[in-house]
C-alpha positions in Angstrom: -1.6 99.4 10.5 -2.7 96.3 8.9 -5.8 93.8 9.7 -5.3 90.3 10.0 -7.7 88.2 8.2 -8.5 84.4 7.6 -8.1 83.6 4.0 -9.4 80.6 2.6 -6.4 78.9 0.5 -7.8 75.4 0.0 -10.9 73.3 -0.3 -12.0 69.9 -0.3 -14.6 67.6 0.1 -15.6 63.6 0.0 -18.7 61.6 0.0 -18.9 57.8 0.4 -19.1 55.8 -2.9 -22.5 54.1 -1.5 -25.8 56.1 -3.1 -29.3 55.6 -1.3 -31.8 57.0 -3.9 -35.4 57.6 -2.8 -36.6 54.6 -4.5 -34.4 52.7 -2.5 -35.7 54.3 0.6 -39.1 53.5 -0.6 -38.3 49.6 0.0 -37.3 50.1 3.4 -40.0 52.4 4.8 -43.3 53.6 3.7 -42.5 56.4 1.6 -41.9 57.3 -2.1 -39.6 59.5 -4.2 -42.4 62.1 -4.9 -43.4 62.1 -1.0 -39.3 63.0 -0.2 -38.8 65.0 -3.2 -42.0 67.2 -2.5 -41.1 67.8 1.2 -37.6 67.8 1.5 -35.8 68.1 -2.2 -33.7 65.2 -1.6 -33.3 62.8 -4.2 -30.2 60.5 -2.7 -27.8 60.5 -0.1 -24.2 59.0 0.3 -23.8 56.5 3.2 -20.8 55.0 4.6 -20.0 51.1 4.5 -16.5 50.3 5.6 -15.5 54.1 6.4 -15.1 56.0 9.7 -15.9 60.0 10.3 -12.2 60.2 10.4 -11.6 58.9 7.0 -14.1 61.1 5.2 -12.5 64.1 7.2 -9.4 63.1 5.9 -9.9 62.9 2.4 -11.8 66.2 2.4 -8.7 67.7 4.3 -6.3 66.2 2.1 -7.5 67.8 -0.8 -7.8 71.3 1.0 -4.4 71.2 2.1 -2.9 70.1 -1.2 -4.8 72.7 -3.0 -3.7 75.2 -0.6 0.3 74.0 -1.2 1.1 73.4 2.8 3.6 70.6 3.7 2.2 68.6 6.5 4.8 70.2 9.0 3.3 73.9 8.1 -0.2 72.6 9.4 -0.8 74.9 13.0 -4.1 73.6 13.8 -6.8 71.1 13.0 -10.5 71.9 14.0 -13.3 69.2 13.4 -17.1 69.9 13.4 -19.0 66.5 14.0 -21.8 65.1 16.1 -20.6 61.5 14.9 -16.8 61.1 16.4 -15.0 57.7 15.7 -14.7 57.5 19.5 -16.1 59.3 22.3 -12.2 60.1 23.3 -9.8 61.2 22.1 -11.1 63.7 19.7 -11.7 62.5 15.6 -9.5 65.3 14.9 -6.2 63.9 16.6 -7.0 61.1 13.9 -7.3 63.4 11.2 -4.2 65.3 12.3 -2.1 62.2 12.5 -3.3 60.6 9.1 -1.9 64.4 7.7 1.4 64.2 9.2 1.2 67.0 11.5 4.1 68.1 13.9 3.6 66.8 17.5 2.5 69.6 19.4 -0.4 70.9 16.6 -3.7 71.4 18.7 -6.4 69.5 17.2 -9.7 69.1 18.5 -13.4 68.3 17.9 -16.5 71.0 18.3 -19.9 69.9 18.5 -22.5 72.1 17.3 -24.8 69.7 15.4 -25.6 71.4 11.8 -24.2 74.9 13.0 -20.7 72.9 13.6 -18.6 74.2 10.6 -19.6 77.7 11.5 -18.7 77.3 14.8 -15.2 75.8 13.9 -15.0 78.1 11.1 -15.5 80.7 14.0 -12.9 79.5 16.5 -10.0 79.2 13.9 -10.9 82.8 12.7 -10.3 83.8 16.2 -7.1 81.9 16.7 -5.5 83.4 13.3 -6.6 86.9 14.3 -4.9 86.7 17.7 -1.8 85.5 16.2 -1.9 82.5 18.0 -1.5 80.3 14.5 -0.9 81.3 10.8 -3.2 78.7 9.2 -5.7 76.3 10.0 -7.4 73.1 8.8 -11.0 73.6 9.4 -13.6 70.5 8.5 -17.2 69.4 8.6 -17.6 65.7 8.7 -20.4 63.4 9.5 -21.5 59.9 9.2 -25.3 60.7 10.1 -26.2 56.9 9.0 -24.9 55.5 12.2 -27.3 57.2 14.3 -30.1 57.2 11.9 -33.3 54.9 12.4 -33.8 53.4 9.2 -37.5 52.5 10.5 -38.7 56.2 10.9 -39.9 57.3 7.6 -39.9 60.7 9.1 -36.1 61.1 9.8 -34.6 58.5 7.6 -35.3 59.9 4.7 -33.2 63.2 5.8 -29.6 62.4 6.3 -26.3 61.6 4.7 -22.5 61.2 5.4 -19.8 63.5 3.6 -17.2 65.7 4.4 -15.9 69.2 3.6 -12.8 71.2 4.3 -11.1 74.6 4.1 -7.5 75.7 4.8 -7.3 79.1 6.5 -4.4 81.5 6.3 -3.4 84.7 7.9 -3.1 87.5 5.2 -3.2 91.2 5.9 -6.1 93.3 5.0 -7.1 97.2 5.6 -10.1 96.2 8.4 -12.6 97.2 5.6 -15.5 94.9 3.9 -13.6 95.3 0.7 -10.8 92.7 2.3 -10.2 89.4 1.3 -11.0 86.2 3.7 -13.4 85.9 6.4 -14.8 89.4 6.9 -17.0 88.3 10.1 -18.9 85.6 12.3 -21.7 85.6 14.7 -22.9 82.1 16.5 -25.7 81.9 18.7 -27.5 79.0 20.8 -30.9 78.7 22.4 -30.5 76.2 25.3 -34.2 76.0 26.0 -34.8 73.6 22.9 -32.5 70.7 23.8 -35.4 68.2 23.0 -36.7 69.6 19.7 -33.8 67.7 18.0 -31.5 65.2 19.5 -30.3 61.6 19.6 -31.9 59.4 22.2 -28.6 58.4 23.8 -25.3 59.7 25.2 -22.5 58.2 27.4 -23.4 59.5 30.5 -27.6 58.8 30.1 -27.5 55.5 28.4 -23.8 54.3 27.4 -25.1 54.2 24.0 -25.4 56.5 20.8 -28.7 56.2 20.3 -30.9 57.4 17.3 -31.8 61.2 15.8 -35.5 62.4 17.0 -37.1 65.8 15.5 -39.9 67.8 16.1 -40.0 68.5 12.8 -42.6 71.4 13.3 -40.8 73.0 15.6 -37.5 72.8 13.9 -39.0 74.3 10.6 -40.8 77.1 12.6 -37.2 78.2 14.1 -35.1 77.3 11.1 -35.8 80.0 8.8 -35.7 83.0 11.5 -32.4 81.9 12.8 -30.6 81.2 9.4 -32.1 84.7 8.2 -30.6 86.5 11.5 -27.3 84.5 11.5 -26.8 86.0 7.8 -28.2 89.4 8.5 -25.9 90.0 11.8 -22.9 88.4 9.9 -23.5 90.9 7.4 -24.2 93.9 9.4 -20.8 93.2 11.4 -19.3 92.9 7.8 -20.6 96.0 6.5 -21.9 94.2 3.7 -25.3 95.0 2.3 -28.0 92.6 0.3 -26.9 93.6 -2.7 -22.8 93.0 -2.2 -24.0 89.1 -1.7 -22.7 86.9 -4.6 -23.9 83.8 -2.9 -25.9 82.7 0.1 -24.5 79.2 1.2 -27.2 78.1 4.0 -27.4 74.6 5.8 -28.8 72.2 3.5 -31.6 71.0 5.7 -34.4 71.0 3.8 -35.4 72.8 0.2 -38.5 74.5 2.0 -36.3 76.0 4.7 -33.8 76.9 2.1 -36.0 78.8 -0.1 -37.9 80.5 3.1 -34.4 82.0 4.0 -34.0 83.2 0.5 -37.1 84.9 0.3 -36.8 86.2 3.6 -33.6 87.8 2.9 -34.7 89.0 -0.5 -32.6 87.2 -2.6 -32.9 85.7 -6.2 -33.3 82.0 -6.2 -29.8 81.9 -8.4 -27.8 83.4 -5.8 -28.8 80.6 -3.4 -26.6 77.5 -3.4 -28.5 74.4 -3.2 -27.2 70.9 -3.4 -29.4 68.8 -1.1 -30.8 67.0 -4.0 -27.7 64.7 -4.1 -26.4 64.8 -0.3 -29.1 65.2 1.7 -28.6 66.7 5.5 -25.0 65.9 6.0 -25.1 68.1 9.3 -21.8 70.2 10.1 -20.7 68.9 6.8 -23.2 70.5 4.5 -21.9 74.0 4.3 -18.2 72.9 3.6 -19.1 70.5 1.3 -21.6 72.6 -1.0 -18.6 75.5 -0.7 -15.9 73.0 -2.0 -18.3 71.6 -4.6 -18.9 75.0 -5.9 -15.5 76.4 -5.8 -14.2 73.2 -7.4 -17.1 73.6 -10.6 -16.1 77.0 -11.1 -19.5 78.5 -9.8 -17.7 80.4 -7.0 -15.1 82.5 -7.9 -11.9 84.7 -6.4 -13.3 87.8 -5.1 -16.7 86.7 -4.6 -19.0 87.8 -1.4 -20.2 84.3 0.3 -22.6 84.4 3.2 -22.5 81.2 5.4 -25.6 80.5 7.4 -26.2 77.2 9.6 -28.8 76.1 12.4 -28.7 73.0 14.2 -29.6 70.9 17.4 -29.9 72.8 20.5 -30.6 74.8 19.2 -27.4 76.5 17.8 -26.7 79.0 14.9 -24.7 81.4 13.3 -23.3 83.1 10.0 -20.3 84.2 8.3 -19.3 86.4 5.7 -16.5 85.7 3.5 -14.6 86.9 0.4 -13.1 84.3 -1.7 
């Protein structure tokens, strides 16, 4: 009996043209390049000017769909992870689906799980493919965090950037073992008792405004390394994969100290840990698919490589996935 897996057959990414360097940030708030780089690992970030989240998401998704060789009418589902939708309703995924030209009736929806959003979205799409409800899915992480950033708060404004990444998943047959290609496992979590540690100050029913991102940095840092490591370890356990089987660890790009801490906790050499935070900053739900697509494009990641994804975000939410490309 064959086992259905979800295989990545297309990848895409997109970032806005405007770049804010650390030197640019120093002209806006009391900070400097050394302070930002030392504490975060960030050197620059991309910021939207006249684009929406749906625009970024569409460009990344279109690249992924083209690489997958799918026609618009062959797309069976669109899932978009974001905390910065174009509108409160309808979902931003619907706008992307329309731009892609999907058939009427094709399901499209948003997922809000902050920086863990892409892992959550990947989990939902993988489940639907394995259940046989769809044969392929476009999964996107896209954010315009600059729209909810307080540019006078030096503790948060230096962290965030805008961008998008996407993959196309397709149902393929496997043996149900760790040697299969595709998504080998996913595992997602939440701790609802840290709601105030990382949030926005606004919301539809609370203030009728979007508000700005606020963060208890010490609390988030303390929680992040353990949860990111757990997401990776539990996903590996489910997949039947050991540390020595991993080609790449791709953690959410939040902070270089967190990324390095997770690598050390998992006892992985630095050269196996993917880092692109220096150029993009923290792009929330976009960070994992953006880095994944970039590393596939530049040849770093190759077919057959085992990649462990792990993310943690506001809520707190976290989770992991194991993928054989």
